[in-house]
C-alpha positions as CSV (number, residue, x, y, z in Angstrom):
1,M,120.7,99.5,95.3
2,P,117.9,97.9,97.4
3,N,114.9,96.3,95.7
4,N,111.7,97.5,97.5
5,R,109.3,95.5,95.4
6,G,107.0,93.0,97.0
7,A,107.9,90.3,94.4
8,L,110.8,89.5,92.1
9,R,110.3,90.8,88.6
10,H,111.3,88.9,85.5
11,R,112.5,90.6,82.3
12,V,110.2,89.9,79.4
13,L,109.4,91.3,76.0
14,K,105.7,90.7,75.4
15,R,103.1,92.5,73.5
16,G,100.2,93.8,75.6
17,S,97.2,96.1,75.5
18,I,96.0,98.7,78.0
19,D,92.2,98.4,77.9
20,F,89.9,101.0,79.4
21,N,86.4,102.5,78.7
22,G,86.1,100.6,75.4
23,G,89.4,101.8,74.1
24,A,92.9,100.2,73.9
25,I,96.5,101.4,73.8
26,D,99.3,99.0,72.7
27,C,102.2,98.5,75.0
28,V,105.3,96.3,75.5
29,I,105.6,94.5,78.8
30,R,109.3,94.9,79.9
31,N,109.2,93.1,83.2
32,I,106.5,91.4,85.3
33,S,105.9,89.8,88.6
34,E,103.0,88.4,90.6
35,T,102.3,91.9,91.9
36,G,103.0,94.2,89.0
37,A,104.8,95.1,85.8
38,A,106.6,97.8,83.8
39,L,105.1,98.8,80.5
40,E,106.6,100.7,77.6
41,V,104.2,103.0,75.8
42,T,104.5,105.5,73.1
43,S,103.2,108.1,75.5
44,P,101.7,107.8,79.0
45,V,99.3,110.7,78.2
46,G,95.7,109.7,78.3
47,I,96.3,106.4,80.2
48,P,93.9,106.4,83.2
49,E,94.9,105.5,86.7
50,T,93.1,102.1,86.5
51,F,92.8,99.8,83.5
52,N,93.0,96.1,82.4
53,L,96.3,94.8,81.1
54,V,95.7,92.2,78.4
55,I,98.5,89.8,77.5
56,P,97.4,87.8,74.5
57,S,100.4,85.4,74.6
58,D,99.4,84.3,78.1
59,H,95.6,84.6,77.6
60,T,95.5,86.9,80.6
61,N,93.6,90.0,81.5
62,R,94.8,91.7,84.8
63,P,93.2,94.7,86.5
64,C,95.9,97.3,87.2
65,R,96.5,100.6,89.0
66,V,99.3,103.0,87.9
67,A,102.2,103.2,90.5
68,W,104.5,105.6,88.6
69,R,104.9,107.3,85.2
70,R,107.9,108.2,83.2
71,E,108.5,109.5,79.7
72,R,107.7,106.2,77.9
73,R,107.1,103.8,80.7
74,I,104.6,103.2,83.4
75,G,104.7,100.9,86.4
76,V,101.6,99.1,87.5
77,R,100.4,97.1,90.5
78,F,97.9,94.3,89.8
79,T,94.7,94.8,91.8
């Protein structure tokens, strides 16, 4: 199966937070690259198209745009 991603993703298991409009939703980062990530969430309902992904263990805060949504996962591109 071909990989159409712009950058190689690395499997991880990190705690993260989807921050938007003064609110936050916890997530688990399942894979990440220089250009994006796959996030596991309880439900993708209510998550906006753009938000900041906060990764406390890396001390990072990355602006994101949703690329795809599935039942309990969302794919994001870093903007």
